[in-house]
N, C-alpha and C positions, 0 to 999 in steps of 0.2 A: 504494500500500500504506500510506503514511503517513496518508492520508485515512481509511482504514477502521480502522486500528489505534489511533489516538489518540482521546481523548474529543473529540467534535465535535458541536455542536448541529445543524449543517447536515447532517451524516451521518445523525443520528438521524431528522431530518425526512424525508430522502430515503428511508431504509429504510422508514419508516412509509408514505409515499406509494406506494412500489413494491409493498408488500403490499396496499394498497387498490386500486391500479390495475396489476395484473400485465400483462406482455406489452405494455407501452406506453412511449412516450417521455413524459417529464414535464419541464416547464420552468416555473420560477417566474417570475412577473412582478412581484410586490410582496409585502411583509410589513408588518404593523402594527408600530409602534414596540416593543411588548412581544414581538413575534415569535410571538404565539399564533394569529394568523389570517393566512392568505396567499391570494393568487390564483395559480392554476396552470393551465396549458393541458396537456391530456392528449391524445396522438395515438397512432395505430397505423396498420397497413395498411388497416384497415376503419373507422378513426375519423379523419376529416379534421381534427378538433380540437374539443374542448369545454373551455370555461373553467369552473373550479370555484372557489368560495370554500370554503376548508378550515379547519376549527377544530381545532387540534392538541390542545386540551384535551379536547374531546368526541369527537374523531376522526370528525367528521361532514363530509361533502362536499355542498355545495349547487351544482348546475349553474346557471350564470348566463348562458351564451351559447354559440353555435356559431360556428366560424370560417366554415363553408360552409353557411349557413342554407337554401340552395336545393336541397341534396342530401339524398336519402333515405339516412340513415346505416345503415338496417337491411338494405340490399340491395347491399352492396359485396362485392368478391371478395377472398379471402385471397391475399396475396403469399407464396408458399411457397418457402423456401430450397431450393436444389438443389446438388449437387456431383457431379462426374463426372471420370473420368480422360481427359486429352487423349491423343492418339496416342503421345506420348513418355512417358506415365505421370504427367505433372504433374497435380495435382488442381486443377480449375477450379471456382469457385463462381459462383452466380448465383441468379436467381429465376424462378419460373414462376407467373403469375397465370392461373388457369383461367377459361374461359368461364362466364358466368352463364346460358347458354342450352343447357346439355346437357353430356354427358360430354366431357372434354378430348380423348379419342382420336377423337371423332366431330366435333370442331369444328376450323375452320381456325385457324392460328397465325400471329401477326405476330412475327417476330424483330425486336427493338428494341434495337440497339446504342447505347450511350451516347456522348455527345460527349466533348470534351476534347482528346485521349483520356486525359489523365492525371487522370481522375476515376474514381469507381466508382458503380455503382448501389447504392443503400442501401434497406434495408427501411423501408417506410412508405407513407403515402398518396400516390399519384401520380394526378392527375386524368385525364391522357391514357390511362394504362394502364387505369384504371377505366372510361373511356369505351369503350375497345375491348372490355373484358370484358363490359360491359353490352350490347354490340351482337353478342355471340356469338363473340368471338375469344379464343383463348389469347394470352398475351403472354410471350415468352421474353426475358429480359435476362441476358446473360452478362458476368461480370467477367473478360473476356479478359486475357491478359498485357499489361501496360502499365497496368492499373488499380492504384492504390495500395492499401495495406492488407494486402498479402500478402507483404511482404518486398522488399528492395532489388533482388535479382536478378529477381524477378517483374516489378517495375515497369519495370526497364531493358530488358526483353526487346523492347519495341516500338520502341526507338530504331533508326532505319534499317530498320525491319521493319513498317511500317504495314500492309502487306498480309498478311504472314506470321501475325500474331496472329489474323487472321480464321479461321484453321483451328481455333482454340479454339471459335469459334461453331459451325462445321460439326460438330465432334466432339460438341458438346452436343446439336445437333439429332439426330444419329444415335443418340446414347445414349438420349435420351427416346423416340425412335421404337422402338428395340429393346426398351425397357422397356414399350412399349404405352401410353405416356402421351400422346403426340401422334402425329398422322399426318403424316409428313414429306412426303408427296405433296401436302399442302394448306398450303403456307407462302408468305408474302410477307415481305419485309424492308423496314423503314422506320427512318430515324434522321435526326438533325439535326447539323450541323457535322461533326465527325469521324464521327459516326454516319451522316451523309449520304454521306460518303466511303465508309464501310463498306457502306452499302446499295447503292452503285453498283459498287464493286470486288468485292463478294462474288459477285454473279451473273455478273460477268466471269470470275471464277475457277472458280465452281461453278454453271453455268447450270442444270443439271438439278435443283438443290436448291430452286429458287424458281419460283413461278408468276407473281410480279411483284415489282417493287422501286420504292420511292419515296424520294427524297432531298430533304431540306429544308436549305437554306443549306449545302450540302455543298461539299467541296473536290474539284476535278476535275483540277487541274494543280499538282503539287507544285513544279515549277520556277517556276510563276507566283507562288508565295508569296514568292519572293525579289525580285520586281520590282513587285508590287502588294500592296495591303492594308496594314493598320496594324502587323502584326508586324514586317515588314522595315524599316519606317520608324522604329521605336522604337530607343532606345539599346541596342545589343547584340542587336538583333532577328535579324540574319542569323546571328550566332553561336549564338543560341538555336535557330534553325531547323536549323543543322548538328547540334546535339545531338539534337534531336527526330527529324530525318529522316535523319541520317547525312550524311557529306560526299561520298559517292559519287554524283555527278551522274547517272550512268547508271541507278542504282537509282531515283532520283527519277522518271525517265521510265518505268521498268518498273512502278513502283507507282502511276502516275497513270491514272485512268480515261480522260482525254482521249486518251492515246497508245495506249489499248487499246479504243477505242470500238467498233470493228468486232466485238468479242467480246460486246457487250451484246445479247443476243438475247431477253430476257424483256420483257414489257410494262413500261414505265418511266414514272415520273411525277416531274418535276423541279419543285420549288418554291423560289423564291428572292426575297429582298427586293432591290429595285433599288438601295437605299442601303447594301448590305452592304459593309463594308470589311475585315471579318475574313476571311471566305471570299469573295473579290472577285466581285461580280456579273458583271463582265466575263468571267471564266473560266466561269461558269455559262452565260452567253449563248453563249460560244464553243463550249462542249461541246454545247449544244442544236443549234447550227447545224451542227456536225460530224455529229451524228446525222442531221440532215436530209440532209446531203450524201451520207451512206452509205445513205440510204433506210430508216433505222430509225425507224419511227413511235413517237412518244412523246407523252405529255401534258405540258403545261407551264403553270405558273402563276407569272408574274412580278409581284410585288406592289410597287406604287409607294409611296413615302414610308415604307417600312419597311426595316430593316437586318438585322442578324444576330439575328433573332427578331422577334416581332410584338407591339407594345404595344396596338394597336387591337383591342378585344374583337370587333367585327364581323368583322374580318379573320381572327382566330383561329377564330371560329365557321365562317366560310366555308371556310377551309382544312381544318378537321376534317371538314366535310360532304363536301368534295371527296375527301378521303382515304378516308372510309368508302365512298363510291360506287365508288372505284377498287378497293378491296379486295374489295368485294362482287361487282364485275364479274368479277374473276379468281379468286375463291375460292369463291363460292357460285353 
């Protein structure tokens, strides 16, 4: 409030830029010494980023470059904010990006839980979401309880309740289906890190909601986080795990996909970097072998020389193609 009430040249410049570029994120990169000309990057859900040279005296903007020069900026999908009541009445927020290849109710949907889990999905350009939308999929992102930005109690709800918060996602799917916005009978779920955990545990809890599931660098054994990986090895790491997972060891087992593997009945795709020390690769490999021992067919892609995420562009491209093939096989 102090920023907006007091006389402030920076505030005035920001107000001017906001009027020129509505519904956008605006970030300054540089100003001339007299502060009359600046370079700014402008972004939105359908704008991956354009750099402008802006003259504050003439109020003219000159585009000077794109952040993603290989992308067609005119054919991107809007990321629409949504809100709905959970079963207990709590209001949950999120985003729905609709397919670019037809009506959302006639298109398949990928439910895409975020990682963290103590982060939130934010409005803006997301290259993976846009990839899915361009290929004919809706993308549903839910800021389930545990996501920050909605109050302390909301964010604490996930502690010792990693599986329970997934009900917020299920409620969102049912809400959008009841509203005629998506077809709940044509959905798959995919996520990375905690999102990978969610994409594995969700169909264990609600197998009838999903046609398939794909987990990328996911967590499969919560007890395993106490003995492997970089979290437990850091100073205060095990105490941090107790805060995030709760101290009830039995609940750790109950919440773990590994100890509920026999309930995973939907087509499943596991992707993991062999050098991952955040969500230990050893546990991903163990989970895959357990599925084999249970006679549960699944697709797997274990990536050498990569860890908790993929830096090699060719590997990212190959993973995305494999995911699209998997989703099309089970949804189209």
